[in-house]
N, C-alpha and C positions, 0 to 999 in steps of 0.2 A: 504494500500500500504506500502511495506517495505521501509526501509531506504536504499538509494543508497550506495553501497560499493565503496570505492576508491581502485583502483588497481594501482600498481606502473607501470611506463612506461616499466620497464624490463619484468614484467609479461605480459603486453599487447603485447609487441614485440615478446616474446617467444610463446605466444598462437597463434598469427597470423602466425608466421613462421611455427609452427607445423601444422596448417591447410594447408598451401601451400605445405609443405613437404609430408603430409599424405593423401591429398584429393584423390589421385589415388587409395589408398588402400580401399576406401569406395565407396558405390554406387553413392554418390553425395557429393558435397561440404557441403551441409547442414548436412548430416550424419556425416561427419568429424568434423564439428563444434560442433554438439551435443556431440560426443564422447570426444572431447578435452575439451569442456566447463565443462563437468562433472568431468574431472580429475583435472582441475585447480580451480574449485569451483565458477564459474560464470554461468550465464544463457547462453543458446545457442544464444538467441537474442542479448545479450550484445556482445558476441564474433562476431556475424554476423556484427554488427555495426563497430567493430574494423577492421574486414577483409575488409568490403566495403570501409572504409576510407583509408586503406592501399592500396587497389587497385586503388583508385583515386589518391593517392599520387605518385604511381609508373607509372601512365598513363595507367593502364590496363582497367580502367573504366572512363567514362566521369563524369565531375563534378568538384567542387571546391576542391583543395588540402587543407590540414590543414593550410598551410601558407597563402593561399588565403582567407580562412575562417577567420583567425585571422585578416588579413588586412581589410577585409570587416567589421568585428565587430568594429575595431578601427575607421574606416571612418564613420560608422553609429553613433558611440558614439560622435565623433567630430561634425558631422552634427547636432545631437540633441542639443549639447551644443551651437553651433552657432545660431541655431534657437531660443533657449531660450534667448541668449544674444541679438539678434536682436529684439526680442519682448520687452525685458526690455528697450532697447534703444529707440524703437519706442514710448513706453508709456511715457518714461521720456521726450522725445522731445515734445510730445503733452502736457504734464503737464507744462513744462517750457514755451512753446509757449503761453499757456492759461494764465499762471501767468504773462507773459510779457504784454499781452493784457489787463489784469485786472489792471496792474500797471500804464498804460499810463493815463495821465490826459485827462479829457473829456471836 
């Protein structure tokens, strides 16, 4: 598997705009994507992902927008951190409770 290339946001925006502008000149949107992808140097599948996300961002297609995806990632990360913290606190409270029981005179 090859290394993923990074494309600038400007290249992505331009490629997506070109697909939307020229899709009527091709027999399908996929044909337009293949043609434009070849010209900008990415794969047609990569361009398809960019176009689908742009369609979600503009409301043309159902699904999470880029902003919503970022927010979801942030919330999931925070949730994982909180779960780890709660687990640490739970184990610490068990440890200290046991230490307190062991310390009491019998």
